[in-house]
C-alpha positions in Angstrom: 103.2 -147.6 122.9 104.1 -143.3 123.5 106.8 -142.1 123.6 109.0 -141.8 127.6 111.8 -141.4 128.3 113.6 -143.7 130.8 117.5 -143.1 132.7 119.9 -145.5 132.9 123.7 -146.1 132.9 125.8 -148.8 131.4 127.6 -150.8 134.2 130.8 -152.4 132.2 128.9 -155.0 130.7 125.4 -153.9 129.6 123.1 -151.0 129.9 120.7 -151.5 133.0 117.9 -148.6 133.9 117.6 -146.3 136.9 114.1 -147.4 137.7 112.0 -150.8 136.0 109.9 -150.5 132.9 108.3 -152.9 131.0 109.7 -153.1 127.4 108.4 -155.6 125.0 111.4 -157.7 122.6 113.1 -155.9 120.0 111.4 -152.7 120.7 113.0 -150.3 119.1 115.4 -147.8 121.3 117.7 -144.7 120.9 120.3 -144.4 123.2 122.6 -140.7 123.9 124.7 -140.8 125.7 125.5 -138.3 128.7 128.7 -137.3 129.5 130.5 -136.1 132.8 130.7 -132.9 133.7 134.3 -132.0 134.5 135.1 -130.2 137.5 137.3 -127.6 135.4 133.8 -127.2 133.2 131.4 -126.5 136.8 134.3 -124.6 138.5 133.5 -121.7 135.6 129.9 -122.4 135.3 130.4 -121.8 138.6 131.8 -118.5 138.1 130.2 -117.1 135.2 126.1 -117.5 137.4 128.5 -115.1 140.3 129.4 -113.1 137.8 126.2 -112.6 136.2 124.6 -112.6 139.7 127.1 -109.4 140.3 126.6 -107.6 137.3 122.7 -107.8 137.4 120.8 -107.0 140.7 117.6 -106.7 141.5 117.7 -103.5 143.3 119.4 -101.8 139.8 116.8 -99.1 138.6 117.5 -98.3 135.1 115.6 -94.5 134.3 114.5 -94.2 131.5 115.9 -91.1 129.9 119.6 -93.7 130.3 117.8 -96.0 127.1 119.6 -93.8 124.4 117.6 -96.2 121.7 114.0 -96.4 122.6 111.3 -100.1 121.2 108.2 -98.7 119.7 106.7 -102.2 120.1 107.2 -102.0 124.0 104.3 -100.2 126.1 103.8 -99.5 129.7 102.2 -101.2 132.1 
C-alpha cells in the first residue's frame, strides 16, 4: 500500500474522514493534530503581509551603484 494523506476531523467520539477511503482492518495510521488558527494569529499574518508588500514593491528599482558588496557568483543576464 502506498503512503497517502487524508483530511479528517474529530467529531467528539471518533476520527471521521472528509472523503470515503477504503482501509483494511489493522491498517497503521499516523495522526497529525492541526491546531486552529486564532484570530490574533490571522491578524498578525495579515499585518506582516501588508508591511512586506509596502516595503517591497514590483516598481522598485535599485541601481547597481547602490550595491555595497558585489556577489562574485552573480552573472548578469
